[in-house]
C-alpha positions in Angstrom: -7.3 22.2 25.6 -4.7 19.6 25.3 -5.3 16.4 23.1 -4.3 13.5 25.1 -5.2 10.9 22.4 -2.2 8.8 21.6 -2.1 6.8 18.4 -1.9 3.0 18.8 1.1 1.6 17.2 1.2 -1.8 15.5 3.2 -3.4 18.3 0.4 -2.5 20.8 -2.3 -4.1 18.7 -3.4 -7.7 19.6 -2.2 -10.3 17.1 -5.6 -10.7 15.6 -5.8 -7.2 14.5 -2.7 -7.6 12.5 -4.3 -10.2 10.1 -7.4 -10.2 8.1 -10.4 -12.6 9.1 -9.8 -16.0 7.5 -13.3 -16.7 6.4 -16.6 -15.2 5.9 -19.7 -16.8 7.1 -21.0 -17.2 3.5 -20.1 -16.2 -0.1 -23.0 -13.7 0.0 -21.5 -12.1 3.1 -18.2 -11.9 1.4 -19.6 -10.1 -1.8 -21.5 -7.7 0.4 -18.3 -6.9 2.3 -16.5 -6.2 -0.9 -19.2 -4.2 -2.5 -19.3 -2.1 0.7 -15.5 -1.7 0.3 -16.0 -0.4 -3.2 -18.3 2.3 -1.9 -16.0 3.2 1.0 -12.9 3.4 -1.4 -15.1 5.2 -3.9 -13.7 3.3 -7.0 -16.9 2.6 -9.0 -16.2 4.3 -12.3 -19.9 4.0 -13.6 -23.1 5.6 -12.1 -24.8 2.5 -11.5 -22.3 -0.4 -12.3 -23.3 -4.2 -12.0 -21.6 -6.1 -9.2 -19.4 -7.8 -11.5 -18.0 -4.5 -12.9 -17.7 -3.0 -9.5 -15.9 -6.0 -8.4 -13.5 -5.7 -11.4 -12.9 -2.2 -10.4 -12.0 -3.2 -6.9 -9.8 -6.0 -8.3 -7.8 -3.5 -10.4 -7.3 -1.1 -7.5 -6.1 -3.9 -5.2 -3.9 -5.1 -7.9 -2.2 -1.7 -8.2 -2.0 -1.4 -4.3 -0.3 -4.8 -4.0 2.1 -4.0 -7.0 3.4 -0.8 -5.4 3.7 -2.4 -1.9 5.5 -5.4 -3.6 7.9 -2.9 -5.3 8.6 -1.4 -2.0 8.9 -4.6 -0.1 11.3 -6.2 -2.5 13.7 -3.2 -2.9 17.1 -3.8 -1.3 17.1 -1.0 1.0 20.2 -1.9 2.7 22.2 -1.1 -0.5 22.0 2.2 -1.9 21.8 4.6 1.1 25.5 4.7 1.8 26.2 5.1 -2.0 23.6 8.0 -2.1 25.4 9.8 0.9 28.8 9.2 -0.6 27.7 10.5 -4.1 26.0 13.6 -2.6 29.0 14.3 -0.4 31.3 14.2 -3.4 29.0 16.5 -5.4 29.0 18.9 -2.5 32.7 18.9 -2.3 33.5 19.4 -6.0 30.6 21.9 -6.7 31.4 25.4 -7.5 28.1 26.5 -6.5 27.7 29.3 -3.9 27.8 28.1 -0.3 24.2 28.9 0.4 23.1 26.9 -2.6 25.3 24.0 -1.3 23.5 24.2 2.1 20.1 24.2 0.5 21.0 21.2 -1.6 22.5 19.4 1.4 19.3 20.1 3.5 16.9 18.6 0.5 19.4 15.6 0.1 19.2 15.0 3.8 15.4 15.3 3.8 15.1 12.5 0.9 17.7 10.3 2.7 15.7 10.6 6.0 12.5 9.8 4.1 14.2 6.7 2.4 15.6 5.6 5.9 12.1 5.9 7.5 10.4 4.0 4.6 13.1 1.3 4.7 12.4 0.8 8.6 8.8 0.3 7.8 9.3 -2.4 5.2 8.0 -5.2 7.6 4.7 -3.2 8.0 4.3 -2.6 4.4 4.9 -6.4 3.5 2.2 -7.1 6.2 -0.2 -4.7 4.5 0.7 -6.3 1.2 -0.3 -9.7 2.6 -3.6 -8.2 3.8 -4.3 -6.8 0.4 -3.3 -10.0 -1.3 -5.8 -11.8 0.8 -8.4 -9.5 -0.3 -7.4 -9.6 -3.9 -7.7 -13.4 -3.9 -11.1 -13.2 -2.4 -12.3 -10.7 -5.1 -10.8 -12.9 -7.8 -12.6 -16.0 -6.4 -15.8 -13.8 -6.4 -15.2 -12.7 -10.1 -14.7 -16.2 -11.2 -18.0 -17.3 -9.3 -19.9 -14.6 -10.9 -18.6 -15.3 -14.3 -19.4 -19.0 -14.0 -22.9 -18.1 -12.6 -23.6 -15.8 -15.5 -22.3 -18.5 -18.0 -24.6 -21.2 -16.5 -27.5 -18.8 -16.5 -27.3 -18.6 -20.2 
């Protein structure tokens, strides 16, 4: 049986699907949302952690994601690809390796260059993903600050 299910591309999604919600009905609803996200992402490192520790774990993970996406998003992709091609071409011409070894190396370099090109062509999407994760990171930071303040005033 043929599978006719086609994936929906980002260009086909309505604009509202491309951005996270801008508000939660309440702070409690936001906290519930992020505690559920922790379970879905399976990032609780302690068997029965407190809400604060769970949110700290989520905060750390979101920070890691944002950091990696920021590195990818700020890299100057336009620079370097041509230089890589030139350098690998020079290597291939000057090498005294056997022909089959050179062909294999050329295929490998080609695969990596193709990956780099595909990654570079999706930088806009990755920056958008970074923005969404930054939004969640800021929300979690706010919740952590509020929980810390509440615990101090409770003492």
